[in-house]
N, C-alpha and C positions, 0 to 999 in steps of 0.2 A: 504494500500500500504506500505509494509514493506520489509526490507532487513536484513536478519540475516547473520552474518559471524562468524565462529569459529576461534578464534585466534590461531596462531601457536607458540607453546612454544619454537621452535628451533631457532627463529630469529626475531629480531626487524623489519627488512625490510619487511618480510612477513606481520607482524601485521600492519605496517603502510600502506602497499599497500592495504590490505583488508579494512582498514579504509577509504582510499581515494576512493576505488571502491564503498563503501557504500554511501559516500557523493555524488558522481556523480549519483548513482542510484536514490536516493531520490530527488536530484536536477532536474533530468530528469522528474520525475513525476510532481513535483511542477511547473516546467517551462511549461509543456504541459497543465496542469490544467489552468494556467493563460494565457499564450501566445497563445496557439492553440485555446482555446475557444474564446479569444478576437479577433483573426484573422478571426474567423468564425461567429462573431457577436452573439455568444451564451451567455446566461446569466452568469454573474460573480458569482462565488461560493466561499464560505469560505473554507479555509484549514489551517492547521498548521503543523509544522514539529517538531516532538519529537525525541530527541536523548538521549542516555545514554552512557556516556563516562567513561572510566576507564584507569588508568595507568598500570594496571596489564595485561600483555600480554596474560595470560591464560584465561582471562574473555571473554565471548562472546560479540561481538560488536553489537549494536542495533541502528536502526534508522527507523522512520516511518512517513509517511505523513498521517495525520488524516483528515477525511472528503474529500472534493474535488470531489465528484461524482455529476453529473447532475441527475442521476437516482438513487433512493434509493432502496427500496424493489421492486423486480421484480414481486411480486405476490400481487398486490393491486387491489382493486375493480376498480380503475381508469383504470388500464391496461386491465381489463376484458372488460370494455366498449369500449376501443380503439380497442381491438381484434374483437369486434362485427362490427366495421366499419373501416376496414384497410385502406380505401382510404381517411379518414378524415384528416384535417389539424393537429389535435391532434396526430393522429397515425404517421404522417410524422415527426412532431416535436419530438415525442418520439424516433423514429428511429435515428434521427440526434443526440439526446442526448446520446443514447446508443453507437453510433459509436464514438462520442467524448470521452466518458469514456474509450472505448476500446483502442483508440489511446493513451490516458493518461496512461493506464496500460502498454502498450508497450514501451512508452518513457523512463521509468525508466531503465529497463534492457538494452535497446539500448544505452542509455547514458553511462552506465557502460561499455558496449562492445566497444563503441567508445574510451572511456578513455583508456581501456586496449590496443586497437590497436595502439593508439598514443604512449603509454608507451613502447610497444614492437616493435615499428617501423614497424608495419604491415598495410596492406591496410584494410580500413573499407569499405566493399563492400556488398551490399545487396545480391548479388549472392552467397556469402559465408555464409549467414545466412538463417535460416528458422524461422518461428514464434515459433516453439516448441524448437528451440535451445536456446531460452532466459533462459531456466532453468539453463544454465551454467553461467549465469550472474545474479543470484539471482532472477530469474523470475518464479519460480515454482508456487507461489501463484498468480502471475499476469496472467499466461497463463490459470490457472484454472478459474479465474474470467472472462477472455475473453471468454472462451468456454461456461461458464454459460450464459453469455449474448447472444452469438450467437445461442446456442441451444434454448433459449427462443424466439429469433427473427425469426429463419429460420429452417424450418423442413427438407428441403432437404440437405443431407450430401454434395452433390456436390456443391450446391449453398453456403452452409455454408463455405466450404473450400475456395471457390473463394472469398467470402467476407473477410475471415480471412486473406488471402494473400494481398488483396487490402488495408485493414486497416493497416496491418503491413508495407506495402510500404509507406503509408502516414506518419506513425510514424517515419520511417527511414528518410524520406525526412525532416520532422520537425527537427529531431536531427542534420541532416547534414547541415541545413541552417546556414551560418556563424554567423548571428546575434543571432539566437537561441542558438548556441553552446557557444557563448560568454556569454550569460546570464546564461546558465547551469553551465559553468565554474565558473562564479562569485558566484553563489549560493552555489556550492560545496565548494568553498574556504570559504565562510561565515559559512557554516555548520561546517567545520573542525575547524575554528579558533574562533568561537564565543563561549563564555563561558556559554551561556544560554543552558538549556536543552529543552526549549520550544521556538521555533521561530514562532512568530505570522504571520498571513497572511499578515498584513501590512508591517512587516519587510521584508518578503520574496519578496513581490511585489516591494518594493523600490530597492532591490538588482537586481531583474529581469529587472527593468526599467533603470538600469545603474546608480543608485545613490550610489552604494557601490564602493569606489575607491580600485582597486586592480591592481597590476602590477608586472612584473618580478617574477612570481610564478616559483620557481626553478624546480618543479617536473612536469611541462608541456612541 
């Protein structure tokens, strides 16, 4: 789960805004990995946030959430066994894990989109977005991952599209919840102003749980 931005040599404001968008994008991923999974009583999983910062405006900005997936390799022998008995509890659990991962993929670009809408004084409305529109918010790799999951799970294109839209709506609702947005904002701020290039899972969870004091952020 990563977000790349190319800095703009023509202005500091553009560079700073791209940095902020990146922070919200990765904070959205991390928040969903921890909070959404927790709300659904899914297993807790390890993740970390890696950033590479530079004072040079022409440098490409980089941030990435490492790990954080409930489902690893989609082509394991275990999954073959599950496919042989699609009505088993293992198969149901696997589907829930896949759906949680998909929501987590969507949460990053949606958090970035919400930040941009607030910044630009625009309405953040699900009717103005589509799942594939997240490519405009650094979500090209995210939508590719989502489609890989869905193509593995669902053979019917029509049913696959319906599931895509349903999980996108769940991710949108997650980002929109005031408590979740507060946590995303806190973590984005922490990513921006923490001098570390590697933020551990424990550090991120402390922030998401409200243990990071932040107030009066001027750019929100």
